N, C-alpha and C positions, 0 to 999 in steps of 0.2 A: 647828705639828703636823709630823710627818713627810709628806715625799712618799709617796705610794700605791707601793706595790712597792719601797720602799727601807728597809733594814734601820736599826733605831733604832742610832746610834753608842754606843759605850761612853765614859767617860771615859778621856781619856788618862793613860798613866802613863810617866813618864819626861820627858826633854827633848824640846821642842817647837821646831824650827826653822823661823822665819819670814822670808820674803823680801819686802822692799816696795822701791820703785823711788823713794822719797825720803827723804833724810835728815831732812827737817823733819816728816816722818811722824811719826815716832818720838815726838814730843812731843804729836802729835793723837790718838794710839790709846787715852789714858786708861789707867789701871792695869791692867796685866797680871797674870796668875798669874807667881810666881817662875820656874817651870819654862821659860817662854818666852823664847826667844833670837831677836831681832831684828835681822836684816842688810839691809844696802841694795844694791840690785842695780839700778844705773840702765841699765846696758848688759847686756844677755844674755850678750855676748861677755867680759865682765869680770866673773867671779864672785868674791865674797870668800871662799868657802869651798867644799868638796867637795860635788858635788851629792847626795851620799847623805845622808839624813837631814833633806833640806827636805821638811815636810808640808804646809805652807801657804804658796802663792805668791800676791802681788798683782803681776801685771805692769805694766808702764809703760801711762799712759792712752794709749789708740788705738794699742796695740800691734798690730805687723802680723804678716806670716808669719814673719819672723826669730825673734821672740818664740816663736810657737807652737810652733817647731822643738824648743825645749827640753823642751817636754812629756814627750817620750818619754826624756829623759835623766836624769829626776828619780824614782828609784827607789821611794822612799817617799812620793811626793806623794799628798795625800789631797784637798786642796781648791784651787781656783782662784779667787780673788775679783778681778773686775773693777773697773775704776775708771770703767767706761763703763757706761751702760745697755743699749746694742748688744751683743750677744753672736756676732754672725754670722761674725766670724773663727774664732772657736774651736768653735762648733758642729759636731758631728760628727766633731770631732780629738781627743777628749778619752780619754785610755786608759782602759781597765777599772777601776773602782773609783775614778776620781776625779770629784770633784761639782765642778761649774760653777756659779758664782753671778754674778750681774751687780750693778750700782750702781742698782737701780730706787729710785727717789725721790730720789736724790742731785741729778740734774740737772733735777728738775721745775721749781723757780723759775728757772733760768738759761735754759732751753730756752722755756719758755713767755714769759719776757721777749723773749727773741730774736723769736718769732713775732709777739708783739704790735708790738715796733718795726720789723719787717720789713712788717706789713699796713700798720701806719700810715706808713711811709715812703713805700711803693709808692701807696697811696691819696691821699697828700697830696701827691704829685710832688717829694720830696725828692731822689732821684737826678737829675731834671732840674734841680732849682734848685743841686745843687751843681755839677753841669758848668756851669751859668751862671756860678756863683761863679768856678770857675775862669778863666772867660773875663773876668772883672770886669763881668759884664752884667747890669744890672736888667731881669730877663726876666718882668717881671708878664705883658705880653700874650702871653708864650709859654705860661706854666704856670698863670694863673688863669684860670677857677675850678677849684679841684681836687675830686676825688672827696673822701667822706669815709666814715666807718666807720659812725657811728649810722644805723640801720635796715636795716644789711646781715645777710643770712643766711650764716651761717659753718658749713661743713661740716667737722666734725672727722674725718678717716680714723685712727681709732686712739683709742679710749676707754679708754686705760689711765691712769697716774698723771700723765704729762704731759698729756695730754688733760684730765684733770681739772683740773690746775692752770692751763692756758691759759683752760679755761671760767671759772673763778674771776676770772681778770685781765681778761676782756674783758666779763664781766658789767657791769659800769658803763658801757661804750660804748653801751648800747642797741642789741643786736644778738641776732638769733635764731638759737638753735643747734641744729645736726642733727648728733647723734653715730654713728658707724660703727664696727663692731668685727667680730673674725671671724665671730662667730655673733650674731643677733638677743638681746636681753634687754628684751622688750617691758615687763616691769614696772619697768625703768630709764629707757626712752626711748631705748634703744639700738637702732639698725637693724642688718642684718647686711650684710656687704660683699658678697652677692648685690644687694643693693636700690641699689647704686651708679647703674646705668643711668637709673633713676628721680629719684634725688636729686640728681645732678651738675646737669641743666637748671636746678633751681631754686636753686643756690647762687650767691652772689656773690663768696665767698672759700672756696678748698679747701684745707686744711692737712693735710699728710702728716704722721704721728707714728707711723707702722707700724715694726714690727721688720722687718729684713730676713730672709726667709725664702724657702723655694721657693715658697710660695704669694704671697707679696707681690712678688717679683724681676718687674719689667716690669707690674706693676699698672696705672702709668700709661702706657699705649700709645696709639696712633692714636684707639682706638674711646673710650678715657676722655678725652682731650682735646677731641676732637669733639662729645661731650656736653656739655662746660662752655659756659653761656651766654656770650654775645657780652660782652667787658669784665670778664669774670670774672678772679679772681686766684689762682693756684696757688702755693703756700708749701711748699716741701719742707725739714723740718727732721728728715727720717727718715735714709735712705741713698740715696746717688746711684743705686743699681741698680733702686730702686723704680720709677725712670720710667725708660722708654728714651730714650735721649738724641737719637736720630735723630728721633723721635717730637716731642720737645721742640724741636728745631732747627725742624722743620717748621711746626709750628702756632705757635710762637711769632714766627717767621719773617714770618707774615701779618701779624702786629700785632693778631689778632683778641681774644687774651687776654694777659695779663702775668703774671710770675712772680717770686718771691724764693727764691733757692736757697742753703741754708748748704751743700750736699751734692751733688757732681756724680758723672757716671760718663763720663770716668775721674776720677781725683781725686789730685793737683792737675789741675785744668783746663789745657792747654796753652794756650800765649799766644796761638797762632792759631786756638783754637777759635772758632767762629762766634758762640755765646752771648755771648763777651765783648762784641761791637759792637752786640748789640740792645738799643736805648734803652728798651724795655719789660721788661728783666731786671735785677733787682739780684743780685747775687753776692757773698757773703761766703765766706770762707775755712773752712769748717767750725769756726766759733768759738762756736756756740750755748751749749756746756757749759764753754767756757774761760774761765771766769772766778775772781775772786781767793777766792771763797768755794768753790771746787770742794774743795780739798784738807780744810779743817776737815770739811765735812760727808762727803767720802768715806772719810777716816781715823776717823771717827766709826762709820761703819759697819764698816771693817775691823777695829776694836778690839772691837767687838760680836760680830763673826763669830769673831775668835781665841778670846774667852772662852767662846763657846758651843760650839766645836770641842774645847777643853780640856776643858769640862765633860762631853762626851759628849752634847750637845744639837743636835738637827738646824740646819743653818745656815737663814738667812733667804735669799730671793731665789734661789732653786735655778732655773736655766736647765731647761724641761722643753718639748720639742718647739719648740726655737728662741726661745721667750720666756722 
């Protein structure tokens, strides 16, 4: 269905030039209309052809500001299709008439898997055991008994497709779920974000899966963290700036709660940052979506979007209001 307020596109007539960031992606797109010309652009500074004529652009995965700068140099651009679920780098920077689409759905299994792994690793004490292994120490008396996931209440902040995938994967672990979204959906058991002050003290595990917007930037502040119960686990698989780093350092430094972070602010985290040295913090380098299955899933979506574009059909996953 078209997005409200947007005109319904007409079928494209003539040649359609598409830029993608991986040579291997060509074979993953599926059959494309004969008028589509696909070129590979791994580095926005090294272009395979003139900028004119490019109508459909797939920037590199997790592209930064440098790639965004190319937007206004493509005079015929109509669609930007991201390989990431998050669109925060691009929101508010699109030229007039250019549609921004994210990769919603592509990262559901991988990100949900990372969250499950991170929760289990922290609750079962794997980081401490890995440190003991590095010292060749059989540290049973130091680490046992560990905590467990069974019986925990998991608060998922971000009830979108990744949140749904996470819930499905956590269901066999005998946990209780509480879902939170921008606005409450009582008929679906989803609470509004305004209810967090009441919900946080009841949660054993708090998972952040929200996109980075002006509304979610700094959502996890001193008040948010102080409301979490003693011994609770905070898991950030969203974006680093969703949490205020100074507040994280202060609260985690007390040892009252623990955290698993796939994203940080700044990112990468400097080598001398205090979060690295905290034994109650597990840090991974923004890898939740970086799996071998990423490109096949992503380029299936890209191929579908290209075919819809050429046929004059509205694209899927259009980013509206930062989502």
